[in-house]
N, CA, C, O and the ligand as a Tripos MOL2 file, in Angstrom:
@<TRIPOS>MOLECULE
protein
  249   247    63     0     0
PROTEIN
NO_CHARGES

@<TRIPOS>ATOM
      1 N          53.1360   84.5730  -26.4340 N.3       1 MET1
      2 CA         54.4330   84.7570  -26.8750 C.3       1 MET1
      3 C          55.3170   84.7820  -25.6120 C.2       1 MET1
      4 O          55.1810   85.6600  -24.7590 O.2       1 MET1
      5 N          56.2300   83.7900  -25.5160 N.am      2 ALA2
      6 CA         57.1170   83.7560  -24.4000 C.3       2 ALA2
      7 C          58.5540   84.1520  -24.8720 C.2       2 ALA2
      8 O          58.9620   83.7940  -25.9760 O.2       2 ALA2
      9 N          59.2970   84.8820  -24.0310 N.am      3 ILE3
     10 CA         60.5180   85.4690  -24.3000 C.3       3 ILE3
     11 C          61.5710   85.0320  -23.2270 C.2       3 ILE3
     12 O          61.4050   85.2440  -22.0260 O.2       3 ILE3
     13 N          62.5730   84.4580  -23.7080 N.am      4 LYS4
     14 CA         63.7010   84.0780  -22.8150 C.3       4 LYS4
     15 C          65.0170   84.3820  -23.4410 C.2       4 LYS4
     16 O          65.1580   84.4190  -24.6640 O.2       4 LYS4
     17 N          66.0680   84.6210  -22.5120 N.am      5 GLU5
     18 CA         67.4210   84.9790  -23.1160 C.3       5 GLU5
     19 C          68.0530   83.4930  -23.4090 C.2       5 GLU5
     20 O          68.0680   82.5320  -22.6390 O.2       5 GLU5
     21 N          68.5270   83.5730  -24.6330 N.am      6 TYR6
     22 CA         69.4430   82.2020  -24.9460 C.3       6 TYR6
     23 C          70.8040   82.3270  -24.6200 C.2       6 TYR6
     24 O          71.2270   83.4740  -24.4730 O.2       6 TYR6
     25 N          71.5650   81.3980  -24.4790 N.am      7 THR7
     26 CA         73.0700   81.3060  -24.1850 C.3       7 THR7
     27 C          73.8900   81.0680  -25.4810 C.2       7 THR7
     28 O          73.6680   80.0970  -26.2050 O.2       7 THR7
     29 N          74.8050   81.9510  -25.7340 N.am      8 VAL8
     30 CA         75.8190   81.7380  -26.7140 C.3       8 VAL8
     31 C          76.9760   80.9420  -26.0560 C.2       8 VAL8
     32 O          77.6600   81.3950  -25.1380 O.2       8 VAL8
     33 N          77.1280   79.7390  -26.5980 N.am      9 LEU9
     34 CA         78.0970   78.8490  -26.1410 C.3       9 LEU9
     35 C          79.4820   79.1010  -26.7330 C.2       9 LEU9
     36 O          80.5020   78.9810  -26.0540 O.2       9 LEU9
     37 N          79.4870   79.4310  -27.9320 N.am     10 THR10
     38 CA         80.7220   79.8090  -28.5550 C.3      10 THR10
     39 C          80.6080   80.6030  -29.8920 C.2      10 THR10
     40 O          79.5890   80.5120  -30.5760 O.2      10 THR10
     41 N          81.5180   81.2760  -30.2090 N.am     11 MET11
     42 CA         81.4630   82.0980  -31.5450 C.3      11 MET11
     43 C          82.7660   81.7960  -32.1930 C.2      11 MET11
     44 O          83.8640   81.8710  -31.6400 O.2      11 MET11
     45 N          82.4980   81.3960  -33.6100 N.am     12 ILE12
     46 CA         83.7770   81.0920  -34.4370 C.3      12 ILE12
     47 C          83.8280   81.8480  -35.4800 C.2      12 ILE12
     48 O          82.9350   81.6350  -36.3000 O.2      12 ILE12
     49 N          84.7510   82.8560  -35.7870 N.am     13 PRO13
     50 CA         84.9230   83.4410  -37.0250 C.3      13 PRO13
     51 C          85.2960   82.6370  -38.0910 C.2      13 PRO13
     52 O          86.1740   81.7880  -37.9460 O.2      13 PRO13
     53 N          84.6570   82.8320  -39.2760 N.am     14 GLN14
     54 CA         85.0480   82.0760  -40.4560 C.3      14 GLN14
     55 C          85.8890   82.7310  -41.4200 C.2      14 GLN14
     56 O          86.0370   83.9520  -41.3810 O.2      14 GLN14
     57 N          86.5130   81.9300  -42.3770 N.am     15 ALA15
     58 CA         87.5800   82.5240  -43.2790 C.3      15 ALA15
     59 C          86.8340   83.6160  -44.1480 C.2      15 ALA15
     60 O          87.4550   84.5800  -44.5970 O.2      15 ALA15
     61 N          85.5570   83.4440  -44.3570 N.am     16 ASN16
     62 CA         84.8430   84.2080  -45.1810 C.3      16 ASN16
     63 C          84.1930   85.5260  -44.5370 C.2      16 ASN16
     64 O          83.3260   86.1940  -45.1000 O.2      16 ASN16
     65 N          84.7010   85.7840  -43.3590 N.am     17 GLY17
     66 CA         84.4250   86.9520  -42.6240 C.3      17 GLY17
     67 C          83.0050   86.7990  -41.7780 C.2      17 GLY17
     68 O          82.6290   87.6700  -40.9940 O.2      17 GLY17
     69 N          82.4170   85.8270  -41.9850 N.am     18 GLN18
     70 CA         81.1160   85.4870  -41.2060 C.3      18 GLN18
     71 C          81.4980   84.9910  -39.8300 C.2      18 GLN18
     72 O          82.6670   84.6800  -39.6010 O.2      18 GLN18
     73 N          80.5570   84.9040  -38.9050 N.am     19 THR19
     74 CA         80.7050   84.3210  -37.6150 C.3      19 THR19
     75 C          79.7970   83.2850  -37.2680 C.2      19 THR19
     76 O          78.6050   83.5910  -37.2480 O.2      19 THR19
     77 N          80.1300   82.0920  -36.9830 N.am     20 ARG20
     78 CA         79.2110   81.1400  -36.7240 C.3      20 ARG20
     79 C          79.0280   81.0310  -35.1250 C.2      20 ARG20
     80 O          80.0200   81.0270  -34.3960 O.2      20 ARG20
     81 N          77.9040   80.9560  -34.6830 N.am     21 ALA21
     82 CA         77.5740   80.9020  -33.2870 C.3      21 ALA21
     83 C          76.8440   79.6490  -32.8590 C.2      21 ALA21
     84 O          75.9270   79.2070  -33.5510 O.2      21 ALA21
     85 N          77.2400   79.0470  -31.7000 N.am     22 LEU22
     86 CA         76.5450   78.0350  -31.1820 C.3      22 LEU22
     87 C          75.5950   78.4280  -30.1280 C.2      22 LEU22
     88 O          76.0360   78.8310  -29.0520 O.2      22 LEU22
     89 N          74.3450   78.3480  -30.3400 N.am     23 LEU23
     90 CA         73.4320   78.7960  -29.3860 C.3      23 LEU23
     91 C          72.6670   77.6700  -28.7040 C.2      23 LEU23
     92 O          72.3940   76.6440  -29.3280 O.2      23 LEU23
     93 N          72.3170   77.8470  -27.4260 N.am     24 ARG24
     94 CA         71.4950   76.8250  -26.6030 C.3      24 ARG24
     95 C          70.0210   77.5980  -26.5340 C.2      24 ARG24
     96 O          69.8730   78.7280  -26.0670 O.2      24 ARG24
     97 N          69.0780   76.8650  -27.0260 N.am     25 CYS25
     98 CA         67.7610   77.2510  -26.9520 C.3      25 CYS25
     99 C          67.3150   77.3210  -25.4590 C.2      25 CYS25
    100 O          67.6280   76.3800  -24.7310 O.2      25 CYS25
    101 N          66.6290   78.3340  -24.9690 N.am     26 PRO26
    102 CA         66.1920   78.2310  -23.5470 C.3      26 PRO26
    103 C          64.9270   77.5850  -23.2420 C.2      26 PRO26
    104 O          64.4410   77.4900  -22.1160 O.2      26 PRO26
    105 N          64.3960   77.1200  -24.3970 N.am     27 PHE27
    106 CA         63.1690   76.3760  -24.2120 C.3      27 PHE27
    107 C          63.1880   74.9240  -24.2840 C.2      27 PHE27
    108 O          62.4440   74.2640  -23.5590 O.2      27 PHE27
    109 N          64.0710   74.3240  -25.1950 N.am     28 CYS28
    110 CA         64.1650   72.8170  -25.1680 C.3      28 CYS28
    111 C          65.6290   72.4990  -25.0000 C.2      28 CYS28
    112 O          65.9700   71.3250  -25.1380 O.2      28 CYS28
    113 N          66.5150   73.4010  -24.7240 N.am     29 GLN29
    114 CA         68.1040   73.2130  -24.3390 C.3      29 GLN29
    115 C          68.7570   72.5860  -25.4790 C.2      29 GLN29
    116 O          69.8420   72.0400  -25.2750 O.2      29 GLN29
    117 N          68.1980   72.5820  -26.7860 N.am     30 ASN30
    118 CA         68.9040   72.0820  -27.8980 C.3      30 ASN30
    119 C          69.8950   73.1140  -28.3500 C.2      30 ASN30
    120 O          69.6580   74.3180  -28.2590 O.2      30 ASN30
    121 N          71.1060   72.5810  -28.8800 N.am     31 GLU31
    122 CA         72.0600   73.5320  -29.2980 C.3      31 GLU31
    123 C          72.0570   73.6490  -30.8400 C.2      31 GLU31
    124 O          71.9410   72.6430  -31.5400 O.2      31 GLU31
    125 N          72.1690   74.7120  -31.2840 N.am     32 THR32
    126 CA         72.0790   75.0340  -32.7430 C.3      32 THR32
    127 C          73.0860   75.8850  -33.2760 C.2      32 THR32
    128 O          73.3880   76.8920  -32.6350 O.2      32 THR32
    129 N          73.7310   75.5940  -34.5100 N.am     33 TRP33
    130 CA         74.5690   76.4340  -34.9420 C.3      33 TRP33
    131 C          73.8890   77.4940  -35.9460 C.2      33 TRP33
    132 O          72.9940   77.1620  -36.7230 O.2      33 TRP33
    133 N          74.3650   78.7100  -35.8610 N.am     34 ALA34
    134 CA         73.6870   79.7690  -36.6390 C.3      34 ALA34
    135 C          74.6900   80.6530  -37.1220 C.2      34 ALA34
    136 O          75.6890   80.8330  -36.4270 O.2      34 ALA34
    137 N          74.5520   81.2890  -38.3260 N.am     35 TYR35
    138 CA         75.4800   82.3230  -38.6020 C.3      35 TYR35
    139 C          74.9440   83.5990  -38.0580 C.2      35 TYR35
    140 O          73.7510   83.8650  -38.1970 O.2      35 TYR35
    141 N          75.8490   84.4870  -37.3800 N.am     36 HIS36
    142 CA         75.3890   85.6090  -36.7870 C.3      36 HIS36
    143 C          74.6730   86.5110  -37.4970 C.2      36 HIS36
    144 O          73.8200   87.1960  -36.9340 O.2      36 HIS36
    145 N          74.9540   86.6330  -38.9400 N.am     37 TRP37
    146 CA         74.2680   87.7730  -39.6690 C.3      37 TRP37
    147 C          72.8260   87.1960  -39.8930 C.2      37 TRP37
    148 O          71.9030   87.9860  -40.0920 O.2      37 TRP37
    149 N          72.5960   85.7780  -39.8670 N.am     38 SER38
    150 CA         71.2840   85.3820  -40.1630 C.3      38 SER38
    151 C          70.3810   85.7540  -38.9720 C.2      38 SER38
    152 O          69.1710   85.7740  -39.1970 O.2      38 SER38
    153 N          70.7780   86.0240  -37.8440 N.am     39 LEU39
    154 CA         70.0520   86.2550  -36.5960 C.3      39 LEU39
    155 C          69.5710   87.7500  -36.8690 C.2      39 LEU39
    156 O          68.4200   88.0570  -36.5580 O.2      39 LEU39
    157 N          70.3220   88.5690  -37.3750 N.am     40 ALA40
    158 CA         69.8400   90.0140  -37.7920 C.3      40 ALA40
    159 C          68.9180   90.1670  -38.8970 C.2      40 ALA40
    160 O          68.1570   91.1250  -39.0340 O.2      40 ALA40
    161 N          69.0280   89.1190  -39.7250 N.am     41 GLY41
    162 CA         68.0970   89.0920  -40.9160 C.3      41 GLY41
    163 C          66.8820   88.5040  -40.5860 C.2      41 GLY41
    164 O          66.1020   89.0740  -39.8230 O.2      41 GLY41
    165 N          66.6280   87.3650  -41.1080 N.am     42 SER42
    166 CA         65.3320   86.5170  -40.9650 C.3      42 SER42
    167 C          65.1250   85.9980  -39.7010 C.2      42 SER42
    168 O          63.9840   85.8110  -39.2780 O.2      42 SER42
    169 N          66.2820   85.7050  -38.9470 N.am     43 GLY43
    170 CA         66.3710   85.0200  -37.7160 C.3      43 GLY43
    171 C          66.6060   83.5880  -37.8750 C.2      43 GLY43
    172 O          66.5470   83.0620  -38.9860 O.2      43 GLY43
    173 N          66.8750   82.9180  -36.7840 N.am     44 LYS44
    174 CA         67.1310   81.4230  -36.7340 C.3      44 LYS44
    175 C          66.1270   80.7370  -35.8110 C.2      44 LYS44
    176 O          65.9450   81.0560  -34.6360 O.2      44 LYS44
    177 N          65.5320   79.8190  -36.4280 N.am     45 LYS45
    178 CA         64.6330   78.9790  -35.6610 C.3      45 LYS45
    179 C          65.0900   77.6800  -35.0700 C.2      45 LYS45
    180 O          65.8210   76.9500  -35.7400 O.2      45 LYS45
    181 N          64.7150   77.3420  -33.8760 N.am     46 CYS46
    182 CA         65.0990   76.1420  -33.3260 C.3      46 CYS46
    183 C          64.0560   75.0840  -33.8240 C.2      46 CYS46
    184 O          63.0140   75.3630  -34.4160 O.2      46 CYS46
    185 N          64.4840   73.8550  -33.5030 N.am     47 GLN47
    186 CA         63.6510   72.5840  -33.9820 C.3      47 GLN47
    187 C          62.3310   72.7030  -33.1140 C.2      47 GLN47
    188 O          61.3210   72.1440  -33.5410 O.2      47 GLN47
    189 N          62.2860   73.3740  -31.9610 N.am     48 CYS48
    190 CA         61.1010   73.4370  -31.1900 C.3      48 CYS48
    191 C          60.1110   74.6450  -31.7130 C.2      48 CYS48
    192 O          58.9260   74.6710  -31.3830 O.2      48 CYS48
    193 N          60.5920   75.4460  -32.3930 N.am     49 GLY49
    194 CA         59.7440   76.5530  -33.0550 C.3      49 GLY49
    195 C          60.1570   77.7850  -32.4290 C.2      49 GLY49
    196 O          59.5790   78.7860  -32.8510 O.2      49 GLY49
    197 N          61.1250   77.9760  -31.4110 N.am     50 ALA50
    198 CA         61.5310   79.1090  -30.8780 C.3      50 ALA50
    199 C          62.3740   79.8650  -31.9470 C.2      50 ALA50
    200 O          63.0360   79.2650  -32.7940 O.2      50 ALA50
    201 N          62.3030   81.2740  -31.8510 N.am     51 LYS51
    202 CA         63.0990   82.1250  -32.8410 C.3      51 LYS51
    203 C          64.0950   82.8330  -32.2010 C.2      51 LYS51
    204 O          63.7560   83.5700  -31.2750 O.2      51 LYS51
    205 N          65.4580   82.7420  -32.5660 N.am     52 PHE52
    206 CA         66.5720   83.5130  -31.9800 C.3      52 PHE52
    207 C          66.5450   84.9800  -32.7010 C.2      52 PHE52
    208 O          66.5000   85.1630  -33.9180 O.2      52 PHE52
    209 N          66.5800   85.9230  -31.7480 N.am     53 ASN53
    210 CA         66.7390   87.3110  -32.1960 C.3      53 ASN53
    211 C          68.1260   87.8080  -31.8530 C.2      53 ASN53
    212 O          68.8060   87.2750  -30.9770 O.2      53 ASN53
    213 N          68.5440   88.8930  -32.6010 N.am     54 PRO54
    214 CA         69.8840   89.2700  -32.6000 C.3      54 PRO54
    215 C          70.0610   90.1720  -31.1730 C.2      54 PRO54
    216 O          71.1760   90.5750  -30.8420 O.2      54 PRO54
    217 N          69.0570   90.4020  -30.4980 N.am     55 SER55
    218 CA         69.2510   91.0850  -29.1960 C.3      55 SER55
    219 C          69.4980   90.0950  -28.1120 C.2      55 SER55
    220 O          69.5030   90.5130  -26.9540 O.2      55 SER55
    221 N          69.7190   88.7370  -28.3660 N.am     56 GLY56
    222 CA         69.9140   87.8000  -27.2630 C.3      56 GLY56
    223 C          68.9570   87.2330  -26.6630 C.2      56 GLY56
    224 O          69.1900   86.5750  -25.6490 O.2      56 GLY56
    225 N          67.7540   87.3590  -27.1320 N.am     57 THR57
    226 CA         66.5060   86.7680  -26.6420 C.3      57 THR57
    227 C          65.8710   85.8070  -27.7030 C.2      57 THR57
    228 O          66.0330   86.0230  -28.9040 O.2      57 THR57
    229 N          65.2110   84.8380  -27.2810 N.am     58 ALA58
    230 CA         64.4240   83.8840  -28.0220 C.3      58 ALA58
    231 C          63.1160   84.0010  -27.6670 C.2      58 ALA58
    232 O          62.7620   84.0670  -26.4900 O.2      58 ALA58
    233 N          62.2060   84.0400  -28.7960 N.am     59 THR59
    234 CA         60.7890   84.0580  -28.6620 C.3      59 THR59
    235 C          60.0570   82.8420  -29.0870 C.2      59 THR59
    236 O          60.4630   82.2000  -30.0560 O.2      59 THR59
    237 N          59.0030   82.4850  -28.4260 N.am     60 LYS60
    238 CA         58.1810   81.2730  -28.9500 C.3      60 LYS60
    239 C          56.7650   81.4030  -28.6590 C.2      60 LYS60
    240 O          56.3370   81.7270  -27.5510 O.2      60 LYS60
    241 N          55.9930   81.1260  -29.7460 N.am     61 GLU61
    242 CA         54.6260   81.3150  -29.6760 C.3      61 GLU61
    243 C          54.1060   80.1500  -28.6880 C.2      61 GLU61
    244 O          54.5820   79.0160  -28.7140 O.2      61 GLU61
    245 N          53.1390   80.5300  -27.8690 N.am     62 GLN62
    246 CA         52.6230   79.5100  -26.9270 C.3      62 GLN62
    247 C          51.3000   78.8650  -27.4960 C.2      62 GLN62
    248 O          50.7140   77.9920  -26.8560 O.2      62 GLN62
    249 ZN         64.2500   75.0160  -28.9210 Zn       63 ZN63
@<TRIPOS>BOND
     1     1     2 1
     2     2     3 1
     3     3     4 2
     4     3     5 am
     5     5     6 1
     6     6     7 1
     7     7     8 2
     8     7     9 am
     9     9    10 1
    10    10    11 1
    11    11    12 2
    12    11    13 am
    13    13    14 1
    14    14    15 1
    15    15    16 2
    16    15    17 am
    17    17    18 1
    18    18    19 1
    19    19    20 2
    20    19    21 am
    21    21    22 1
    22    22    23 1
    23    23    24 2
    24    23    25 am
    25    25    26 1
    26    26    27 1
    27    27    28 2
    28    27    29 am
    29    29    30 1
    30    30    31 1
    31    31    32 2
    32    31    33 am
    33    33    34 1
    34    34    35 1
    35    35    36 2
    36    35    37 am
    37    37    38 1
    38    38    39 1
    39    39    40 2
    40    39    41 am
    41    41    42 1
    42    42    43 1
    43    43    44 2
    44    43    45 am
    45    45    46 1
    46    46    47 1
    47    47    48 2
    48    47    49 am
    49    49    50 1
    50    50    51 1
    51    51    52 2
    52    51    53 am
    53    53    54 1
    54    54    55 1
    55    55    56 2
    56    55    57 am
    57    57    58 1
    58    58    59 1
    59    59    60 2
    60    59    61 am
    61    61    62 1
    62    62    63 1
    63    63    64 2
    64    63    65 am
    65    65    66 1
    66    66    67 1
    67    67    68 2
    68    67    69 am
    69    69    70 1
    70    70    71 1
    71    71    72 2
    72    71    73 am
    73    73    74 1
    74    74    75 1
    75    75    76 2
    76    75    77 am
    77    77    78 1
    78    78    79 1
    79    79    80 2
    80    79    81 am
    81    81    82 1
    82    82    83 1
    83    83    84 2
    84    83    85 am
    85    85    86 1
    86    86    87 1
    87    87    88 2
    88    87    89 am
    89    89    90 1
    90    90    91 1
    91    91    92 2
    92    91    93 am
    93    93    94 1
    94    94    95 1
    95    95    96 2
    96    95    97 am
    97    97    98 1
    98    98    99 1
    99    99   100 2
   100    99   101 am
   101   101   102 1
   102   102   103 1
   103   103   104 2
   104   103   105 am
   105   105   106 1
   106   106   107 1
   107   107   108 2
   108   107   109 am
   109   109   110 1
   110   110   111 1
   111   111   112 2
   112   111   113 am
   113   113   114 1
   114   114   115 1
   115   115   116 2
   116   115   117 am
   117   117   118 1
   118   118   119 1
   119   119   120 2
   120   119   121 am
   121   121   122 1
   122   122   123 1
   123   123   124 2
   124   123   125 am
   125   125   126 1
   126   126   127 1
   127   127   128 2
   128   127   129 am
   129   129   130 1
   130   130   131 1
   131   131   132 2
   132   131   133 am
   133   133   134 1
   134   134   135 1
   135   135   136 2
   136   135   137 am
   137   137   138 1
   138   138   139 1
   139   139   140 2
   140   139   141 am
   141   141   142 1
   142   142   143 1
   143   143   144 2
   144   143   145 am
   145   145   146 1
   146   146   147 1
   147   147   148 2
   148   147   149 am
   149   149   150 1
   150   150   151 1
   151   151   152 2
   152   151   153 am
   153   153   154 1
   154   154   155 1
   155   155   156 2
   156   155   157 am
   157   157   158 1
   158   158   159 1
   159   159   160 2
   160   159   161 am
   161   161   162 1
   162   162   163 1
   163   163   164 2
   164   163   165 am
   165   165   166 1
   166   166   167 1
   167   167   168 2
   168   167   169 am
   169   169   170 1
   170   170   171 1
   171   171   172 2
   172   171   173 am
   173   173   174 1
   174   174   175 1
   175   175   176 2
   176   175   177 am
   177   177   178 1
   178   178   179 1
   179   179   180 2
   180   179   181 am
   181   181   182 1
   182   182   183 1
   183   183   184 2
   184   183   185 am
   185   185   186 1
   186   186   187 1
   187   187   188 2
   188   187   189 am
   189   189   190 1
   190   190   191 1
   191   191   192 2
   192   191   193 am
   193   193   194 1
   194   194   195 1
   195   195   196 2
   196   195   197 am
   197   197   198 1
   198   198   199 1
   199   199   200 2
   200   199   201 am
   201   201   202 1
   202   202   203 1
   203   203   204 2
   204   203   205 am
   205   205   206 1
   206   206   207 1
   207   207   208 2
   208   207   209 am
   209   209   210 1
   210   210   211 1
   211   211   212 2
   212   211   213 am
   213   213   214 1
   214   214   215 1
   215   215   216 2
   216   215   217 am
   217   217   218 1
   218   218   219 1
   219   219   220 2
   220   219   221 am
   221   221   222 1
   222   222   223 1
   223   223   224 2
   224   223   225 am
   225   225   226 1
   226   226   227 1
   227   227   228 2
   228   227   229 am
   229   229   230 1
   230   230   231 1
   231   231   232 2
   232   231   233 am
   233   233   234 1
   234   234   235 1
   235   235   236 2
   236   235   237 am
   237   237   238 1
   238   238   239 1
   239   239   240 2
   240   239   241 am
   241   241   242 1
   242   242   243 1
   243   243   244 2
   244   243   245 am
   245   245   246 1
   246   246   247 1
   247   247   248 2
@<TRIPOS>SUBSTRUCTURE
     1 MET1         2 RESIDUE 1 A MET
     2 ALA2         6 RESIDUE 1 A ALA
     3 ILE3        10 RESIDUE 1 A ILE
     4 LYS4        14 RESIDUE 1 A LYS
     5 GLU5        18 RESIDUE 1 A GLU
     6 TYR6        22 RESIDUE 1 A TYR
     7 THR7        26 RESIDUE 1 A THR
     8 VAL8        30 RESIDUE 1 A VAL
     9 LEU9        34 RESIDUE 1 A LEU
    10 THR10       38 RESIDUE 1 A THR
    11 MET11       42 RESIDUE 1 A MET
    12 ILE12       46 RESIDUE 1 A ILE
    13 PRO13       50 RESIDUE 1 A PRO
    14 GLN14       54 RESIDUE 1 A GLN
    15 ALA15       58 RESIDUE 1 A ALA
    16 ASN16       62 RESIDUE 1 A ASN
    17 GLY17       66 RESIDUE 1 A GLY
    18 GLN18       70 RESIDUE 1 A GLN
    19 THR19       74 RESIDUE 1 A THR
    20 ARG20       78 RESIDUE 1 A ARG
    21 ALA21       82 RESIDUE 1 A ALA
    22 LEU22       86 RESIDUE 1 A LEU
    23 LEU23       90 RESIDUE 1 A LEU
    24 ARG24       94 RESIDUE 1 A ARG
    25 CYS25       98 RESIDUE 1 A CYS
    26 PRO26      102 RESIDUE 1 A PRO
    27 PHE27      106 RESIDUE 1 A PHE
    28 CYS28      110 RESIDUE 1 A CYS
    29 GLN29      114 RESIDUE 1 A GLN
    30 ASN30      118 RESIDUE 1 A ASN
    31 GLU31      122 RESIDUE 1 A GLU
    32 THR32      126 RESIDUE 1 A THR
    33 TRP33      130 RESIDUE 1 A TRP
    34 ALA34      134 RESIDUE 1 A ALA
    35 TYR35      138 RESIDUE 1 A TYR
    36 HIS36      142 RESIDUE 1 A HIS
    37 TRP37      146 RESIDUE 1 A TRP
    38 SER38      150 RESIDUE 1 A SER
    39 LEU39      154 RESIDUE 1 A LEU
    40 ALA40      158 RESIDUE 1 A ALA
    41 GLY41      162 RESIDUE 1 A GLY
    42 SER42      166 RESIDUE 1 A SER
    43 GLY43      170 RESIDUE 1 A GLY
    44 LYS44      174 RESIDUE 1 A LYS
    45 LYS45      178 RESIDUE 1 A LYS
    46 CYS46      182 RESIDUE 1 A CYS
    47 GLN47      186 RESIDUE 1 A GLN
    48 CYS48      190 RESIDUE 1 A CYS
    49 GLY49      194 RESIDUE 1 A GLY
    50 ALA50      198 RESIDUE 1 A ALA
    51 LYS51      202 RESIDUE 1 A LYS
    52 PHE52      206 RESIDUE 1 A PHE
    53 ASN53      210 RESIDUE 1 A ASN
    54 PRO54      214 RESIDUE 1 A PRO
    55 SER55      218 RESIDUE 1 A SER
    56 GLY56      222 RESIDUE 1 A GLY
    57 THR57      226 RESIDUE 1 A THR
    58 ALA58      230 RESIDUE 1 A ALA
    59 THR59      234 RESIDUE 1 A THR
    60 LYS60      238 RESIDUE 1 A LYS
    61 GLU61      242 RESIDUE 1 A GLU
    62 GLN62      246 RESIDUE 1 A GLN
    63 ZN63       249 GROUP 0 **** ****
């Protein structure tokens, strides 16, 4: 299990009260949009298999 901090490039509040965040994966550098609440729930996965956690880190099975 590898752990790296991911980068939040921007956060945009939505009209429905949710917040969308643009995240950069620290493993593959891919940029992914995620709803902030989804990070605290089931989490958001990158195309490379890394998982974004609400604490600001991403984890990936090696
Ligand atoms: Zn990735």
